[in-house]
N, C-alpha and C positions, 0 to 999 in steps of 0.2 A: 446575325446581320451580315449581309454580303459586304465585303470590303474590296473595292476596286483599286488595284495596285498599278504602279508604273510598270509597263511591260519590261523595262530594262532591269527590273529587280526580281522578275519571276525566276524561280528555281527550274532546273531541268525537268523535274517531275511535274511542276505546275504547267509548263509549256506542253509537255507530253499529254497531260490530261485535257488541256484546253483543245489541242489539235484533235484528239480522239473524239471529243464531244462534238466539235464542228463536223467531223467526218460522219459520225453516226446520225446527226441531224440531216445531213445531206443524203445519206443512204436511205433514210426513212421517207424522204420527200418533204419533210417539214421545213427544211431550209429554204427551198425554192419558193415556198409560199411568202416568205418575207421579201424575197427579191421581187416577186410579182406585185406585192402591195406597194413597195417603194416606187417601182417604175410607174404604176398607175397614178400615183400622186405627182411624180415628176412631170408626167405628160399632162395632167389635168390642172396643175397649179400655174395660172397665168396672171400677169400683172393687172389685167383689166377684168378678170372674172373671179369666181370663187377660188380661194387659195388657202391651203391648210398646212401642208407639210413643208412648203418652200416659198420663198419670195413674200413672206408674210410674218406677222408677229408670232404666230404659233409655231414657227420653224423650230424653236428650242423646246417648248413643251411637247410638241408632236414627236420629235426625235427622242426625247427622254422616255416617253411611253413606249415607243418603238423598241428602244434598247432594253427597257425593263421586260417587255414581252419576250425578246430574244434571249436575254439572260436567263429568264425562267425556263425557257425551252432547253437551253444548255444544261441547266441544273436538274432538269427532269432526266437527263442522261447521266450526269455526274454531279451530285449535290455539292461537291467540293469546289466546283469551278465558279469563277467570277470573271466578268469582262475586265481585262486590263485596259489601260489607256496608253496611247502613243503620244508622248510629248515631242512633237515634231520640231519644237524650238531647240531641243537638246539633242535629239537623235535625228539629224537632218541629212544623213548620208546614206547612199545606197549600200554602204559597207556596214551599217549599223547591225547589231545582233538581231534586230527585228526581222531582217531579211535572210537570216541564216537558214541552212537546210533543215535544222531541227525545229524551226518555228514556222515562219510564213513562206519561206523560199524567197528567191531573189528576183531580179528584174527579168524581163523577157529577152529572148534572143533577137538579134537585130533583124533577122529575116522576116519574122511575123509576130514578134512580141510574145511568143509562147514561153510561159514560165517552165523552166527545165529541171528545177530541183525542189525537193521538199514534198510534203504530203499532198499539196494542192496542185502539183504539176500534172500534166496530162499523162505522163508515163507512169505515175503512181496509181492511176486508175480510180482514184477516190472522188474526183471533182469534175464530172462532165457539166458543162455549162448548158443548162436546159432553157432558162429564161434569158433570151439573148436579143441583140439588136441586129445581128447578121448571122451567117451560117456557121461561124467558127465556134466550135464546141469546147475550146480549151481556155484556161485562164491566161489572160494577157496582162503584161505590165511594160512600161517604158520609163523607169524611174529617172526623173530629172530631165527628160527630153521635151515635154510639153511646156514646161517652165523650169528655169534652171535652179532656183533657190526656194526652199521652204521658208515660211514666215519666221522671223526672229523674235526673241523675247521682247525686244524694244518695240517692235510693231504690235505685239500682243498687248503690251502695257499701254500703248497709245489708244487702243480700242477699249481696254478696260477702264480708261480714264473718262470715257464718255458717260455722262450722268443720266441721260434719258434713254429708256429702254427702246422705244420705237416712236414713230410719228407719221402723220399723213405724208404721202398717200398710201402708207402701209403696204408697200410692195418693194420691188428691187430698186426703186428710185428714192426710197426713204433715207433720211439721215438717222442717226442714233445708233445705239450699241448693237441691236439685233442685226441690222443690215450690214454694218461694218464687220461683224463677226461672220455672218453668212458669206460675205465676200463680194457683194455687188457694188459696194462703195469702198472708198478709201484704200487701205493697204492690202485688202483681199486676203482673208485668213482661210476660212473653211473651203471655199471654192478652189483656191490655189492648190491646196493639198490634193484634192481630187485630180486636178490636171497634172500635178507633179508625178503622181503614181501612174497615171495613164491607163491604157487598156480599158477594161470594163469600169474602172473607177471613174473614168471621165465621161460616163454615160448614165442614163437613168437606171440601168441595172447594176449600179455600183456595188450593192451588197453581195454580188457574186464574188468579189474579192474579200476574203476575211478581214483584211486591214480596214475595211469600211467601219467595222464595229469598234476597233481600237481608236480610229480617227474620231468618230463621233463621241466616244466616251471622253476624249480629251476636250472636244468642243463643249460637251455637257459640263465638264469640270470648270471650264472657263466661265460658263454662265454662273456657276456657283461662286466662283471667285468674284465676279462682278457684283453679285448680290451682297456679298460680304463688304465690298468696298462702298456700296451705295445702299445702305439699309433703308433709306427714305425713298428710294426710287423703285417702283414696282412695275409689274407687267402692264402694258398698254397695248390696245385700248380697253377701257373698262366697260363700255356698253354702247349699243346703238350704231355700230359700224358695219355697213354693208360689205359683203363678200369676204370678210375675215372673221377670225374667231376672237370674240371678246373674252374678258377675264372669266366670266361665269357661263360661257357657252360650251356645250359638249363638242368634242372633236371627232370627226370621222377618221378611220372606219369603225372605231370602237363604240362611239356614241354613249359612253358611260363615264367619261372622264373630262374634266375641264382644265384649262390652264391653272386655275387657282388650286386645283388638287395636286399639281405637280411642281409647285414653287419650292417646296422643301425636299431636296433629294434624300435627306436622312431618314425620311419615312420609308424609303425603299432600299437604300444602300449608303455606305459612306466611302470616302476616298482615303487612301493611306496617309494623306496630308491633313485630314480634318482634325 
């Protein structure tokens, strides 16, 4: 069984293996397919139309399946690898070990946001940005510039306290746990982290930055924490809701999995805190 660990507890060898698996997926072209998929759903998910990956109840199960698919791709390169999670409530500084040259590399230079160190820097030659929103072909970051502070544990706890998963109008105007975690309402958790990292992370092609996967692994972990706190509160809506994915409806682009199939993460992996 795959165990997802806090990135802060990874050994030097675990970091090396993970980075090498990322680089090999990129070299083979398989990595960019994930970026393309994510961007297509970002562009297609709108408040007033069909929405699956974002601005909708299926934000959490959709990304859970997306991460499982990516983790399996990594494991096809190196079976020892698992996706770690980035607890941004604890490691909220641009000086955190997450951003060291032996792992993800640091923030971008002030001139153009170009990441200058680590395996994902342009100079390393491993990470050309092919699926992009402009002509720049290098990984960019601007840690802490778009928004100054990452979410705190107290802010996370305030969202975990919400007892209803989601509610009408089932979009970015909804109240409830899903939308507060996604970040369109309230203290803004998930969305704020994307903006804090900046660069490609603040766009629809956010998976271009490897930190995307560690960020979403933590968002996924928070969903699991919410489920434990509220065992009587399940995924909503359960049926008959236009434009969004009900509990027993299949999700695009896979069309073989429903939210109900993804409610228990332990069928796929565990966390080091389980």
